[in-house]
C-alpha positions as CSV (number, residue, x, y, z in Angstrom):
1,M,-17.0,-10.5,-3.1
2,E,-19.1,-13.2,-4.7
3,Q,-18.9,-12.0,-8.2
4,N,-16.3,-10.1,-10.2
5,Y,-17.7,-7.2,-12.2
6,S,-14.4,-5.7,-13.3
7,G,-13.3,-8.4,-15.7
8,V,-9.9,-8.5,-13.9
9,D,-9.2,-11.5,-11.7
10,G,-7.8,-10.8,-8.3
11,A,-8.2,-7.9,-5.9
12,A,-4.5,-6.9,-6.0
13,I,-4.5,-6.8,-9.8
14,Q,-7.8,-4.8,-9.8
15,D,-6.2,-2.2,-7.5
16,R,-3.2,-1.9,-9.8
17,V,-5.4,-1.5,-12.9
18,V,-7.3,1.3,-11.2
19,Q,-4.2,3.1,-10.1
20,E,-2.6,2.8,-13.5
21,S,-5.7,3.9,-15.4
22,M,-6.7,6.9,-13.4
23,G,-5.6,9.4,-16.0
24,P,-4.6,13.0,-15.2
25,V,-4.9,14.5,-11.7
26,Y,-8.5,15.2,-10.9
27,D,-9.7,18.6,-9.8
28,R,-10.7,17.8,-6.3
29,T,-12.5,21.1,-5.8
30,Q,-15.4,19.6,-7.8
31,E,-15.8,16.5,-5.5
32,H,-18.8,16.0,-3.3
33,L,-17.5,13.7,-0.5
34,G,-20.0,12.0,1.7
35,V,-20.2,10.0,4.9
36,S,-18.6,6.9,3.3
37,D,-15.6,9.0,2.3
38,K,-14.6,9.7,6.0
39,A,-11.3,7.9,5.6
40,V,-10.4,9.9,2.5
41,I,-11.2,13.1,4.3
42,F,-9.2,12.0,7.4
43,Y,-6.1,11.1,5.4
44,R,-6.1,14.2,3.2
45,R,-6.2,16.4,6.3
46,L,-3.5,14.3,7.9
47,I,-1.2,14.7,4.8
48,L,-1.9,18.4,4.7
49,R,-1.1,18.8,8.4
50,K,2.1,16.8,8.1
51,L,3.2,18.9,5.1
52,K,2.6,22.1,7.1
53,E,4.6,20.6,10.0
54,M,7.4,19.7,7.6
55,E,7.5,23.2,6.3
56,E,7.8,24.4,9.9
57,G,10.9,22.2,10.3
58,R,9.4,19.4,12.2
59,P,10.4,15.9,11.0
60,L,8.0,13.5,9.4
61,P,7.0,10.5,11.5
62,A,8.6,7.9,9.3
63,L,12.0,9.6,9.7
64,D,12.2,8.7,13.4
65,P,15.4,6.5,13.6
66,A,13.7,4.4,16.3
67,L,11.2,3.1,13.8
68,R,12.1,-0.1,11.9
69,F,10.9,-0.7,8.4
70,D,13.3,-3.4,7.4
71,E,11.0,-6.2,8.5
72,Q,8.0,-5.0,6.7
73,R,7.0,-6.4,3.3
74,A,4.1,-6.3,0.9
75,C,3.4,-9.3,-1.1
76,S,0.8,-11.1,-3.2
77,W,1.2,-14.8,-2.6
78,Y,-0.3,-18.2,-3.5
79,M,-0.3,-20.7,-0.7
80,P,-1.7,-24.2,-0.1
81,A,-5.4,-24.0,0.9
82,D,-4.8,-26.0,4.0
83,E,-2.3,-23.4,5.4
84,A,-3.2,-20.5,7.6
85,W,-2.8,-17.1,5.8
86,Q,-0.8,-15.8,8.8
87,D,2.0,-18.2,7.8
88,V,2.6,-16.4,4.5
89,T,5.9,-14.9,5.7
90,R,7.3,-18.4,6.1
91,F,6.5,-19.2,2.5
92,Q,7.9,-15.8,1.3
93,E,11.1,-16.2,3.4
94,Q,11.7,-19.7,2.0
95,Y,11.2,-18.3,-1.5
96,E,13.7,-15.5,-0.9
97,R,16.2,-18.0,0.5
98,D,15.8,-20.2,-2.6
99,H,15.9,-17.2,-5.0
100,P,18.3,-14.6,-3.6
101,M,18.1,-11.1,-5.2
102,S,21.3,-9.7,-6.7
103,V,22.6,-6.8,-4.6
104,A,23.8,-3.7,-6.5
105,A,27.4,-2.7,-5.7
106,E,27.7,0.4,-3.6
């Protein structure tokens, strides 16, 4: 994006602003989805199908014990410009080593 029309710097922050300012739940029966909304249509149908399967007693895909989510993280990170973006995990892991989180007692 060459210009910022939202007045909010940074794509991640823009996403948060939109999510937080959406207001009440929208009546989706009044929507007119088009070709560019193909992903929205796909994922809504997927969610509805998975909810129906769950009601039928079938487990949701993420509940599969063979799946590992402990190595997945989301982050927004500043890195040196001369570093490859793919190395962001190295920077994040170093930060986490330098700033350990407190662990709640079980």
